[in-house]
N, C-alpha and C positions, 0 to 999 in steps of 0.2 A: 249319753250326754251327747247329743247333735248341736252341733251350733249354727246358729243363720250366720249367713253368707251375703256382705255385701262385695261392690268389685273388688274391695282391695284388703280381704277380710278372713285370713282362710279359716280353714272348714275342715271338721271330726268330721267324719263318718263311719255310723257305726255299720261292722262287715257279717258281725255273725249275732245269732240269739244272746250268746253268753260271752262271746270272749274273739276280742278284736276290735281294732279301729283301726282308721285310715284320713290320713292329717295330710291336706290337701292344700298347695297351694304357699307354703314354704320353702324356703334353704336351708340346708343345713347350714353349707357352708357360711362363716358369718353372723352366726344366725345372732338377734341381740338377746337380751334377755326374757324379751316380752314372749318371744319364740320357742324359747324355751321352757316358758313355765305352761304356753301351751302343747307342745310336746309331752311333758311331766306330767299335763293334768291330764290328758289322755290317757297317757301311760298305765299309768294307776285308779283311773275309770273303764279301760279297755284288759289288762292289763298286755298285751302287743298291740305295737302298734307298727302300721306299715307306711312309709313318707318314700315315693317313689319320685325316680328318676332323677336318682340324686349320684353326681359323677363328683364326685371327693377323692383329692390326692391322699397321699396315708397320712400324712401330715395334718388335713382336712380332719380326716376322721378321728385323728384320737383329740384336736383339741375340741369337735365337738361333744365327744364321747367325755373328758375331761370335765364338762359343764353338768353332768352328772354326777361328778364324783372321783377319784382314782381309778386310772384302770387295773385291772387284775390281768394276770398273765395265767394263762392254763400250762404246770407243767408240764410239758409233749412225754408220752413211754412211761409214766409213772403211775401205775396201779395203784388203785383205792381200795380197802377192804371193810 
């Protein structure tokens, strides 16, 4: 799923033949619904996405993550069998 990019349009670039994409031209901090939907679509299409050069405070990262659902905190030190 490659998206044709204009000067102000974000780009989704395929990274490998089978897995991975890169979202270029977006800011995760304060992302609007259009940006979140672009990232969601890229993740569904490519299974893994990279969004480079993001400098987020912990609360900004949590706010961004909540746009995709509630956070899940993995318990530490609990072995699963």
